[in-house]
C-alpha positions in Angstrom: 12.5 16.5 -6.8 14.1 19.7 -5.6 11.9 21.8 -8.2 8.4 19.5 -7.8 6.1 21.5 -5.7 7.0 24.8 -6.9 4.0 27.1 -7.5 1.9 25.6 -4.8 1.5 22.3 -6.7 2.9 19.7 -4.6 0.7 16.5 -4.6 1.4 12.9 -3.3 -0.3 10.1 -4.4 -0.9 7.0 -1.8 -2.1 3.4 -3.0 -1.7 1.7 0.4 -1.8 2.8 3.9 -1.5 6.4 2.9 -5.3 6.2 1.9 -6.5 5.9 5.4 -3.3 7.2 7.1 -3.0 10.5 5.3 0.1 13.0 5.4 0.0 15.8 7.8 -1.3 19.6 6.7 -2.7 18.3 3.4 -5.8 20.6 2.4 -7.1 18.5 -0.4 -7.8 14.8 -0.8 -8.9 13.6 -4.0 -9.7 9.9 -4.9 -8.6 8.9 -8.3 -6.7 6.3 -10.0 -3.3 5.9 -12.3 -3.1 3.8 -15.6 -0.2 1.6 -16.5 0.5 -0.2 -12.9 -0.2 -3.3 -11.2 -0.7 -3.2 -7.2 0.8 -6.5 -5.7 1.6 -7.6 -2.1 5.0 -8.1 -3.1 7.1 -6.0 -1.2 8.8 -7.4 2.0 8.3 -5.3 5.2 10.9 -5.8 7.9 10.3 -2.5 10.0 6.9 -2.0 10.3 4.4 -4.9 9.5 6.9 -7.6 10.3 10.4 -8.1 11.8 13.8 -9.1 9.9 13.0 -12.7 11.2 9.5 -12.9 10.0 9.2 -10.0 7.4 5.5 -9.1 6.6 4.1 -8.1 3.3 2.9 -4.6 2.0 1.9 -3.4 -1.5 4.0 -2.0 -4.3 3.3 -0.9 -7.9 4.6 -3.0 -10.6 4.9 -1.3 -14.1 2.2 -3.2 -16.3 4.6 -4.1 -19.1 6.8 -5.6 -16.6 4.2 -7.2 -14.8 3.3 -9.0 -18.1 6.6 -10.7 -18.5 6.2 -12.2 -15.0 4.2 -15.6 -13.9 1.7 -14.2 -11.6 0.3 -17.1 -9.4 -2.8 -14.9 -8.6 -6.0 -15.9 -10.3 -7.5 -12.4 -10.0 -6.5 -10.3 -13.1 -5.7 -6.6 -12.2 -7.9 -4.0 -13.3 -6.9 -1.5 -15.9 -6.7 1.3 -13.1 -4.9 1.2 -9.6 -7.2 3.4 -7.2 -5.8 5.5 -4.7 -5.9 9.3 -3.0 -4.1 12.3 -4.2 -3.3 14.9 -1.4 -2.5 18.5 -1.8 0.1 20.0 0.4 0.4 23.7 0.7 3.4 25.5 -0.3 4.4 26.6 3.4 4.1 23.0 4.5 6.1 21.4 1.3 9.5 21.2 3.1 8.1 19.8 6.5 6.0 17.2 4.9 8.8 16.1 2.5 11.1 15.6 5.7 8.1 13.7 7.2 7.6 11.6 4.0 11.5 10.7 4.2 11.2 9.6 7.7 8.2 7.3 6.8 9.5 5.9 4.0 9.9 1.9 4.1 13.1 0.6 3.1 13.2 -0.3 -0.7 10.9 2.6 -1.8 11.8 5.0 -4.4 10.5 8.3 -5.8 8.6 8.4 -8.9 6.1 10.8 -10.5 2.7 9.7 -12.3 -0.7 11.3 -13.5 -3.5 10.7 -11.3 -7.0 10.8 -13.0 -9.3 12.5 -10.2 -12.5 10.3 -9.7 -15.9 11.2 -11.6 -17.0 11.9 -7.9 -14.7 14.8 -7.2 -16.9 17.1 -9.6 -19.3 19.4 -7.7 -22.0 18.3 -10.3 -22.2 16.3 -13.4 -22.3 19.1 -15.6 -18.4 20.1 -14.6 -15.9 19.0 -17.0 -14.0 16.2 -15.9 -10.8 17.5 -13.9 -7.3 17.3 -15.4 -4.7 14.5 -14.4 -2.8 15.7 -11.4 1.0 14.9 -11.6 2.0 13.3 -8.1 4.9 12.2 -6.2 4.4 8.4 -5.5 6.9 5.9 -3.7 7.2 2.8 -5.4 9.2 -0.3 -4.5 10.9 -1.0 -7.9 11.9 -4.6 -9.1 15.4 -3.9 -8.3 15.1 -2.9 -4.8 16.3 -5.8 -2.2 12.8 -5.9 -0.6 11.0 -6.7 -3.8 9.7 -10.3 -3.8 8.2 -10.8 -7.2 5.1 -13.2 -7.8 4.0 -15.6 -5.0 1.5 -18.3 -4.3 -1.7 -16.5 -3.1 -2.5 -19.1 -0.5 1.1 -18.8 1.0 1.0 -15.0 0.8 -2.2 -15.0 2.8 -0.9 -17.2 5.3 2.2 -15.1 5.7 0.0 -11.9 6.0 -1.9 -13.4 9.0 1.1 -14.5 10.7 3.2 -11.3 10.7 3.4 -8.4 12.9 5.8 -5.6 13.2 6.3 -2.5 15.2 3.4 -0.7 13.1 1.0 -3.4 14.0 -0.3 -6.7 12.6 0.0 -7.2 8.8 -3.6 -8.6 8.7 -4.5 -5.2 10.2 -2.9 -3.5 6.9 -4.5 -5.8 4.4 -8.0 -5.3 6.1 -7.6 -1.5 6.2 -6.3 -1.3 2.8 -9.4 -3.5 1.5 -12.0 -1.2 3.5 -10.3 2.2 2.2 -10.4 1.1 -1.3 -14.0 0.2 -1.0 -14.8 3.7 0.2 -13.1 5.3 -2.7 -15.5 4.9 -5.7 -18.0 2.5 -7.0 -15.3 0.9 -9.0 -12.4 0.9 -6.9 -12.2 -2.6 -5.4 -9.2 -4.3 -6.3 -9.3 -8.1 -6.8 -5.9 -8.9 -5.7 -6.7 -7.1 -2.2 -10.0 -8.5 -1.9 -9.0 -12.2 -2.7 -6.2 -12.1 -0.4 -8.5 -10.7 2.5 -11.0 -13.6 1.9 -8.4 -16.0 2.1 -7.2 -14.5 5.3 -10.6 -14.7 6.7 -11.1 -18.5 6.1 -7.7 -18.9 7.4 -8.6 -17.0 10.6 -12.0 -19.2 10.7 -9.9 -22.4 10.5 -7.9 -21.0 13.5 -10.9 -20.4 15.7 -12.3 -24.0 15.1 -9.0 -25.0 16.5 -7.0 -26.0 13.3 -3.4 -25.0 12.9 -2.8 -24.6 16.9 0.3 -26.7 17.1 2.2 -25.5 14.0 2.3 -21.8 12.5 0.0 -21.2 9.4 3.4 -21.4 7.0 3.8 -25.2 8.6 6.7 -24.2 10.8 6.5 -24.2 14.9 5.4 -20.6 16.0 8.6 -18.7 17.0 8.2 -15.8 19.3 9.8 -12.7 17.9 10.6 -9.4 20.2 9.9 -6.3 18.4 12.2 -3.5 18.6 10.6 -0.2 19.9 10.4 2.6 17.4 12.2 5.8 18.7 9.2 8.1 17.8 5.8 8.2 16.5 6.9 8.8 12.9 9.0 5.8 13.0 6.0 3.7 14.1 3.7 4.9 11.4 3.4 2.9 8.4 5.5 4.4 5.5 3.8 4.6 2.0 3.7 4.9 -0.9 
């Protein structure tokens, strides 16, 4: 980590909220994808999109080899590529941005490094060679971290996302913003897991609007009013990511 970013080569890959809420001071943003991982809403969020009493759910990456050993209850098989955005941070701003990212980091995420393959659309014209992969820093909630939840029933997961909120806002906003941001990256950047969860949430919202589920919470429990702590700074209120 101490040497990463030398020679003006500090790149950061975002696969969650960083896609639509970029880091400060970046001078290049390149849509692209990484191989060997699966994106899932399997990370608990007690400080941004939920509370300790009602934790929300946010995305993390799971090594594909490890994912294949798990029983994933989601019908949507993951694509071979995890799409996101790579950001270049100029050398004079690296120290400041690294400190900023540490402040934004959601509990449970660890620094890893991965190669990001730029989208074909990042070329100025079709005759240009495809850009070389970019080594990027990425925040991942590894399975060993206490916030990692593992496989979950997709319908229960959708209900949890629709119900929870935290200092950074409603959990459902995070899901819908991620869905939209991914669709804007590339013609092939849709994520079936994300789109399916968003579709389930919309159906649950439609049911609510028809008067269903008013007496009980979406998880089958009475609604409980939770008070949110006020973050101490703008940075603490922002979504940490990945």
